[in-house]
N, C-alpha and C positions, 0 to 999 in steps of 0.2 A: 528328208525322213527317208530312211533304205526300207525292201522290202516289208523285212523283218519286222521292222517298228509299226507298217502300215494294219498288216496282219494284225501283231499283236493288242495294238487299240482298236481293230474291229472287234476280235472277240476278249477284249475286255479284259489280258491276257501281260504281263510284265515281256519283255522283249529275251530276258535269260528265258522264262518259264517257258516260252515259246519254242529257245530255243531248242532248249532242255527233251522238252515233249519231242521233238522231230527229231531226235538223233535216235531217241528212245527207240519209236517207230521203227524209225529205219532200220537199226541193228534189231530188231526184233523182227523185220521183213527177211530180211536176209538171212538171221539167224532160219528160220525157217523154210529158206532156198536150199541153204546149206545145209541142213537134217536130212529133206526130203531127197539129195541129190545122195547121203550116203545111206539113207535107207534103202536107195534105189541099187547101189553099188553092194550092200547088204547082202539085200535079198537076191541078186546075181548069184552070190559065189556062196549062199548059207554061212555068213560071217558075221560077226559083232564088230571086229575093229582089224584095223590093216594089220595087228601082230598074227591074228586068227588067219589073215587072208595070204601072211606071209609064213606062214606053217604048213599052210596047204599047198601053196606054190615048191615049198621042199620037200613035201611029202607024195607030190607026183598028183595029186587031184586036181591041177589045172599047171598047165604047161606057163612057162615065163612070160612065152612069145603072147601067149594068146591075154594073160592078166597084165603084162606090163603096163598100160597106158592104165588101168584102173587102180591098181597096186599105187603108183604116183596120186593118182587125182584124190584117190580114198583120203592117203597122206594128209595131202594138201589141205580136201577139205575137212579130217578131223583138228588140224591146226588155225583152219579158220571158224573151224566152232568155239573150241576154246577160246582164240581171242577175243570173240564177238562176247563170250560169256562172260571176260574180267572189262570186258567193258562196258558189259550191260551193271557186273558189281558197281563201279565207278560211278554210277550216275544214281 
């Protein structure tokens, strides 16, 4: 018997139901972390999304050197957020 089977049995659940709930909980936790990281970057620059950060860099509000890492992190975080949301919709 696998750990999943043991835990499912202990909580009177089916293994598949336990797996689904576990994955959902993991994705929700990860989404919360991603959204918190997005919020921190957005707050730092006073922006809503990566496109607005790009515009502010082009307008000279921030130097490319200053915002380089945050720009790419922000872009990746936004992409991760969308992937996680799509996965949650499929559950």
